[in-house]
VOGU-3710 file (C-alpha; in Angstrom, 3 decimals, decimal comma):
1> xxxxxxxxxx> -32,972/1,591/9,010  -31,085/1,279/6,154  -28,027/-1,389/6,487  -24,309/0,533/7,201  -22,046/0,412/4,197  -19,433/1,915/5,734  -17,898/2,522/8,947  -15,038/5,440/9,677  -12,266/6,212/12,070  -13,999/6,883/15,767
11> xxxxxxxxxx> -17,242/5,666/15,357  -18,459/2,609/17,149  -20,837/0,211/16,481  -23,377/-1,422/19,857  -25,233/-4,933/19,522  -25,493/-8,399/20,248  -22,484/-10,560/19,959  -23,436/-14,180/18,531  -20,677/-17,198/18,553  -22,769/-19,478/16,121
21> xxxxxxxxxx> -23,262/-22,258/18,908  -26,793/-22,594/19,927  -26,312/-23,120/23,319  -23,903/-19,762/23,767  -26,424/-16,678/25,131  -25,847/-13,348/23,275  -24,094/-10,993/24,937  -23,934/-7,338/24,407  -20,904/-5,614/22,851  -19,663/-2,529/20,978
31> xxxxxxxxxx> -17,008/-2,278/17,959  -14,478/0,514/17,873  -12,865/1,899/15,169  -9,559/3,729/16,068  -6,925/5,091/14,433  -3,938/3,838/16,852  -5,797/0,398/17,896  -7,747/-0,403/14,935  -10,784/-2,721/15,023  -11,464/-3,788/18,573
41> xxxxxxxxxx> -14,689/-5,104/20,254  -15,346/-4,671/23,673  -17,568/-6,944/25,867  -18,600/-6,619/29,293  -19,508/-9,614/31,211  -19,917/-11,056/34,961  -18,015/-13,240/36,968  -20,122/-14,112/39,804  -21,406/-17,776/40,924  -25,352/-18,197/39,526
51> xxxxxxxxxx> -24,996/-16,149/36,417  -24,792/-18,943/33,926  -25,651/-16,309/31,208  -21,946/-15,528/30,742  -20,003/-18,497/31,465  -19,452/-18,845/28,108  -18,000/-15,651/27,870  -16,408/-15,868/31,131  -14,414/-18,823/29,667  -13,578/-17,088/26,263
61> xxxxxxxxxx> -11,158/-14,409/28,385  -10,155/-16,676/31,188  -9,032/-19,241/28,820  -7,440/-16,300/26,270  -8,983/-18,594/23,406  -12,086/-16,718/21,537  -14,325/-17,954/19,085  -12,310/-17,620/15,923  -15,743/-16,275/14,021  -17,833/-14,082/15,424
71> xxxxxxxxxx> -21,301/-11,829/14,205  -22,376/-8,352/15,624  -25,692/-8,189/14,703  -27,155/-4,255/15,600  -29,977/-1,724/14,297  -27,757/-0,685/11,666  -27,088/-4,257/10,467  -24,567/-7,257/10,829  -21,274/-7,070/10,964  -18,804/-10,409/10,323
81> xxxxxxxxxx> -15,589/-10,541/12,704  -13,173/-13,431/11,643  -10,198/-14,853/12,840  -10,625/-13,119/16,279  -8,231/-13,539/19,199  -8,300/-12,364/22,857  -6,731/-8,507/23,632  -6,934/-9,112/27,139  -9,607/-8,074/29,933  -10,303/-6,509/33,329
91> xxxxxxxxxx> -12,433/-7,733/36,027  -13,245/-6,049/39,175  -13,359/-8,253/41,797  -15,214/-8,787/44,094  -17,907/-7,334/42,137  -16,909/-9,820/39,140  -17,598/-7,243/36,564  -15,379/-7,408/33,991  -14,766/-6,058/30,133  -13,130/-8,144/27,411
101> xxxxxxxxxx> -11,396/-7,110/24,321  -11,277/-8,872/21,281  -9,181/-8,063/18,045  -10,549/-9,577/14,822  -8,060/-10,042/11,613  -10,635/-9,032/9,397  -13,994/-7,358/9,446  -16,866/-7,501/6,720  -19,788/-5,102/7,145  -22,241/-8,409/6,311
111> xxxxxxxxxx> -23,210/-11,681/7,656  -21,902/-14,374/5,455  -24,015/-17,165/4,319  -22,357/-20,817/4,736  -20,514/-22,550/7,417  -20,441/-20,085/10,504  -17,419/-21,345/11,672  -15,190/-21,768/8,127  -12,514/-18,964/7,444  -12,940/-16,042/5,158
121> xxxxxxxxxx> -12,304/-16,277/1,871  -13,522/-14,561/-0,951  -13,208/-14,424/-4,989  -13,253/-10,356/-5,278  -11,311/-8,053/-3,671  -10,887/-4,371/-4,326  -8,487/-1,684/-3,062  -8,386/2,048/-3,153  -4,700/2,818/-3,152  -2,962/6,434/-2,956
131> xxxxxxxxxx> -1,893/7,641/-6,036  -4,231/5,688/-8,308  -6,361/8,301/-9,978  -3,409/10,293/-10,388  -1,502/7,718/-12,394  -4,093/6,494/-14,447  -6,184/9,855/-14,795  -9,059/7,479/-15,233  -12,249/9,274/-14,583  -16,028/8,397/-13,950
141> xxxxxxxxxx> -17,989/11,851/-14,953  -18,485/12,691/-18,434  -20,265/16,442/-19,272  -21,932/17,637/-22,402  -23,065/20,826/-22,757  -26,125/22,155/-25,381  -25,961/25,343/-26,572  -28,887/27,833/-28,079  -28,234/30,048/-31,271  -26,606/32,638/-29,183
151> xxxxxxxxxx> -24,082/29,764/-28,029  -25,354/30,368/-24,139  -25,908/27,257/-22,367  -28,883/26,003/-21,958  -28,796/22,422/-20,604  -25,318/20,253/-19,104  -25,686/16,294/-19,166  -23,344/14,887/-16,371  -23,145/10,921/-17,249  -21,551/8,920/-14,095
161> xxxxxxxxxx> -20,412/5,752/-15,077  -17,064/3,315/-14,792  -15,550/4,309/-18,042  -12,068/2,992/-18,176  -10,793/0,051/-17,121  -7,481/-2,285/-17,645  -6,866/-6,108/-16,909  -3,813/-8,135/-16,639  -2,788/-11,541/-14,565  -1,116/-12,452/-11,333
171> xxxxxxxxxx> -0,388/-15,518/-10,899  -3,873/-17,284/-10,992  -5,514/-13,612/-10,080  -7,411/-11,340/-12,792  -6,076/-7,777/-11,952  -8,231/-4,983/-12,925  -7,977/-1,356/-12,273  -11,203/0,611/-12,910  -12,803/3,687/-12,220  -15,146/3,969/-9,845
181> xxxxxxxxxx> -17,688/6,289/-7,890  -19,941/6,866/-5,063  -22,743/9,865/-4,310  -23,321/11,466/-1,352  -26,866/13,060/-1,224  -27,353/16,520/0,222  -30,988/18,350/0,615  -30,237/20,662/-2,175  -26,965/18,756/-4,064  -25,739/15,458/-4,853
191> xxxxxxxxxx> -21,758/14,886/-4,503  -20,164/12,604/-7,058  -16,935/11,649/-6,014  -14,451/9,661/-8,569  -12,186/7,197/-7,673  -9,955/4,368/-8,977  -9,573/1,204/-7,518  -7,284/-1,946/-7,938  -9,496/-5,498/-7,736  -8,168/-9,271/-7,802
201> xxxxxxxxxx> -10,519/-11,874/-8,755  -9,919/-15,489/-8,478  -11,478/-18,675/-9,974  -11,926/-20,024/-6,261  -12,255/-18,317/-3,196  -9,037/-17,088/-1,388  -7,705/-15,815/1,739  -7,662/-12,249/2,664  -3,986/-12,541/2,620  -3,700/-14,011/-0,650
211> xxxxxxxxxx> -5,797/-10,913/-2,333  -3,583/-8,251/-0,732  -0,218/-10,060/-1,585  -1,276/-9,390/-5,043  -2,695/-5,850/-4,519  0,988/-5,115/-2,370  2,507/-5,772/-5,599  1,214/-2,831/-7,099  0,890/-0,474/-3,895  5,178/-1,029/-4,030
221> xxxxxxxxxx> 5,514/-0,062/-7,634  3,310/2,864/-6,909  5,863/4,339/-4,112  8,226/3,722/-6,885  6,703/5,457/-9,573  5,762/8,905/-7,114  8,732/8,512/-4,730  6,892/8,860/-1,537  4,502/6,443/1,097  1,431/4,898/-0,462
231> xxxxxxxxxx> -0,856/3,493/1,586  -4,346/1,477/1,369  -7,386/4,044/1,970  -10,263/0,804/1,835  -10,886/-2,566/0,919  -14,234/-4,226/-0,139  -15,018/-8,035/-1,020  -17,442/-9,532/-3,117  -18,507/-13,207/-3,034  -21,358/-15,543/-3,493
241> xxxxxxxxxx> -21,719/-15,847/0,279  -21,964/-12,320/1,071  -25,495/-11,137/-0,981  -28,562/-8,837/-0,199  -31,491/-10,547/0,123  -35,562/-9,784/0,829  -37,226/-10,640/4,048  -38,151/-14,264/2,164  -34,479/-14,888/1,899  -34,672/-14,334/-1,932
251> xxxxxxxxxx> -31,392/-13,208/-3,023  -31,862/-9,425/-4,871  -27,920/-8,549/-5,233  -24,144/-9,542/-5,034  -22,522/-6,214/-4,319  -19,004/-5,057/-2,820  -19,226/-5,009/0,958  -16,237/-2,892/3,432  -13,803/-5,231/4,693  -11,342/-4,009/6,916
261> xxxxxxxxxx> -8,218/-5,805/7,750  -6,080/-5,857/10,760  -2,918/-5,971/8,025  -3,579/-2,354/6,447  -6,322/-0,758/8,931  -3,443/1,497/10,718  -2,399/2,770/6,925  -5,716/4,132/6,108  -5,043/6,606/8,922  -1,575/7,747/7,558
271> xxxxxxxxxx> -1,797/11,442/6,168  -2,202/11,092/2,187  0,541/12,002/-0,047  1,046/15,570/-0,798  -0,491/17,296/-4,562  3,260/17,577/-5,308  4,049/14,338/-4,913  1,206/12,646/-6,915  1,627/15,616/-9,706  4,938/14,209/-11,297
281> xxxxxxxxxx> 5,045/10,136/-11,688  8,678/8,855/-12,611  7,060/7,003/-15,400  3,436/7,594/-16,541  0,533/4,898/-17,002  0,064/4,756/-20,831  3,972/4,141/-20,890  3,603/1,419/-18,018  0,622/-0,298/-19,507  -1,031/-3,541/-18,496
291> xxxxxxxxxx> 2,052/-5,620/-20,014  4,281/-3,703/-17,264  1,972/-4,317/-14,406  2,010/-8,173/-15,564  5,658/-8,137/-16,127  6,112/-6,576/-12,620  4,309/-9,331/-11,089  5,791/-11,821/-12,426  9,518/-10,515/-11,051  8,134/-9,163/-7,850
301> xxxxxxxxxx> 9,391/-12,734/-6,036  12,753/-12,702/-7,729  13,204/-8,893/-6,846  11,845/-9,069/-3,359  15,071/-8,425/-1,834  15,552/-4,898/-3,992  12,030/-4,364/-3,411  11,159/-4,224/-0,234  14,251/-2,289/1,328  14,020/0,393/-1,056
311> xxxxxxxxxx> 9,791/0,614/-0,450  10,504/0,872/3,048  12,746/3,558/2,651  10,652/5,371/0,275  7,663/5,067/2,548  9,408/6,681/5,779  9,488/10,426/4,988  11,299/12,399/7,657  13,401/9,076/8,258  16,910/9,479/9,260
321> xxxxxxxxxx> 19,204/9,683/6,127  21,584/7,068/7,150  18,529/5,109/7,433  17,945/5,632/3,954  21,105/5,566/2,869  21,287/1,687/3,646  17,987/0,860/2,945  18,592/1,958/-0,507  22,285/0,682/-0,541  20,827/-2,845/0,387
331> xxxxxxxxxx> 18,465/-2,926/-2,413  21,197/-2,028/-4,732  23,432/-4,774/-3,465  20,478/-7,298/-4,319  19,782/-5,460/-7,309  23,576/-5,706/-8,642  23,727/-9,036/-7,789  20,757/-10,033/-10,018  21,692/-7,946/-12,596  25,255/-9,309/-13,166
341> xxxxxxxxxx> 28,015/-8,005/-14,958  28,022/-5,076/-16,953  30,483/-3,337/-19,226  33,132/-1,655/-17,545  32,655/-2,236/-14,191  36,311/-3,763/-13,792  37,353/-0,386/-12,543  35,588/-1,217/-9,192  36,468/-4,564/-8,626  38,814/-5,498/-5,876
351> xxxxxxxxxx> 42,746/-6,243/-6,354  41,955/-9,922/-6,376  39,066/-9,026/-9,557  35,863/-9,630/-7,102  33,127/-7,455/-7,075  33,074/-4,896/-4,554  30,160/-2,840/-2,840  31,111/-0,291/-5,335  30,712/-3,107/-8,110  26,523/-3,685/-7,470
361> xxxxxxxxxx> 26,359/0,442/-6,990  28,005/0,541/-10,349  25,409/-2,107/-12,454  22,480/-0,444/-10,739  23,860/3,016/-12,042  24,028/1,772/-15,272  21,202/-0,700/-15,681  18,660/2,691/-14,542  19,879/3,892/-18,259  20,453/7,326/-17,360
371> xxxxxxxxxx> 23,256/9,938/-18,128  24,749/11,061/-14,834  27,541/13,411/-16,284  25,771/16,191/-14,623  26,552/15,187/-10,729  29,480/13,555/-11,657  32,706/13,014/-13,442  32,513/9,230/-14,124  29,418/6,703/-13,435  32,503/5,029/-11,688
381> xxxxxxxxxx> 33,320/7,770/-9,491  29,409/8,359/-8,401  29,266/4,203/-7,686  32,298/4,666/-5,387  31,181/7,682/-3,661  27,664/5,663/-3,029  29,664/2,631/-1,564  32,231/4,976/0,612  29,186/6,598/2,204  27,122/3,766/2,763
391> xxxxxxxxxx> 29,727/1,146/3,846  31,242/4,190/6,254  27,554/4,515/8,167  27,339/0,871/8,030  30,743/-0,375/9,644  31,773/1,282/13,330  35,327/0,573/12,570  35,302/3,704/9,943  35,701/6,361/12,298  32,461/8,960/12,585
401> xxxxxxxxxx> 29,855/9,167/10,233  30,080/10,485/6,820  29,638/14,394/6,359  25,952/15,073/6,284  25,692/17,161/2,977  27,071/14,303/1,272  24,770/11,503/3,351  21,725/13,809/1,989  23,104/14,144/-1,780  24,037/10,041/-1,602
411> xxxxxxxxxx> 20,596/9,148/-0,179  18,586/11,587/-2,661  21,051/9,675/-6,052  20,379/6,230/-4,065  16,688/6,750/-4,173  16,062/7,451/-7,591  18,339/5,115/-8,724  16,263/2,427/-7,038  13,003/4,027/-8,803  14,521/4,092/-11,620
421> xxxxxxxxxx> 15,551/0,271/-11,343  11,878/-0,092/-11,056  10,836/0,886/-13,971  12,969/-0,894/-15,802  12,114/-4,067/-13,998  8,472/-3,912/-15,188  9,737/-2,609/-18,521  12,959/-3,515/-19,536  11,700/-3,587/-23,233  11,929/0,188/-23,255
431> xxxxxxxxxx> 15,116/2,320/-22,928  15,279/5,128/-20,360  14,116/7,751/-22,959  11,021/6,309/-23,201  10,429/5,528/-19,872  11,545/8,517/-18,418  10,845/10,861/-20,972  13,720/13,487/-22,510  13,282/15,484/-19,355  12,961/13,795/-15,899
441> xxxxxxxxxx> 11,680/16,679/-13,060  13,454/14,196/-10,103  16,666/14,149/-11,995  16,348/17,850/-12,792  15,686/18,694/-8,854  19,028/16,028/-7,911  21,157/18,383/-10,371  19,586/21,750/-8,479  20,889/19,993/-5,006  24,369/19,497/-6,202
451> xxxxxxxxxx> 24,792/23,086/-8,228  23,264/24,349/-4,443  25,679/22,883/-2,658  28,469/23,724/-5,001  30,066/19,744/-5,358  30,415/17,315/-7,863  31,619/13,596/-7,353  35,082/12,870/-9,158  36,465/9,961/-10,581  37,914/8,513/-6,840
461> xxxxxxxxx> 34,256/8,986/-5,515  35,344/12,077/-3,794  32,763/15,185/-3,362  34,839/18,182/-4,503  34,231/21,788/-6,060  33,814/21,681/-9,881  36,483/22,685/-11,980  36,128/26,115/-13,751  34,439/27,577/-10,484
//
């Protein structure tokens, strides 16, 4: 039987559990992959005097200290479990039959060479993330057709290969975006699946968290680009300690092996973004380029107080509008502080000449580089409208919540502004027209929303009926 190359939600693997200690007997165990709990290993045992076979297992769950690393060996191959923790147990006394549960931080569908008890570190990790193939337009299939003299197609040649890739540096990692593919053979057909993966490669092995930190930077940028929730769908690792061998131990390959991380496993069960969200990125891949990706990574930590609340807002479809406004405005406050003084902001200052919430909103609107006159009489007024709505939601002593229509429109404006700012962070060398194009679909939708409600924002920040209507 061929070794298992992947595991999906709803599947289980039953085998014998090994803790790497010579004196410990193997015990039966079943690994489950579930959408709600992720990876969990169930271990049956007997806590009865005279059953020494389970002494070590009983001790794991009675002390709450399971071995850090384990291997589940099965008919379909080995599964390595790293940084395991006790997730509880149930014992039926006086019968003494129990089941303990173990949750690993990371799972790899292969056995590792070297020190059994060492923490998991690898040189290379790749991720499949929502939107990558839609944004890059990278492909893996090349078709050529040959026709006869009557222009009838007589032969079609299909080449499947990793045809496109780009690279850039992030911290001490080399990052790569490249086309990828796999084949699902059927009885009378072969299905080729095209994908695009993000890969991180370090000179020295690093923890999965270190790899994920670099991958999350790109995932966050994709949330801004598409304006929706973006999730990890799969991880694979490659390292000299994970190899394919012959029966005599000779290494014949060093492929990628599937990795499941406790940090992202529940993400992969989330619904995928709709096609409507993915067909209109805010900035195209060629415009962003590897230069923009590298710049984004360099500024990520500095701008994290802007990035994290905004991504949280974009990644919560169906969230309460007031929560979206608060998250986006918090990001804009952080961004406004980093942007610093801009021309014309003095109109938003306090009487003492100090910046106000409206000042930070104004800085963000100006930094976006966009022309907002279709929805407001001045940028100052639009900044005040966002600040007023945000502060009224945030402070309980300001009376009732703002008008729901106004909150909806403010949330739409704020969401678009934070997305534009993210693009400007990545490509500060380009203007708004270069980044977003002469026509931006999201802004057209925003104008339509204001027109549908028959309002515009005046200089004081109030929503009013446009003059002449």
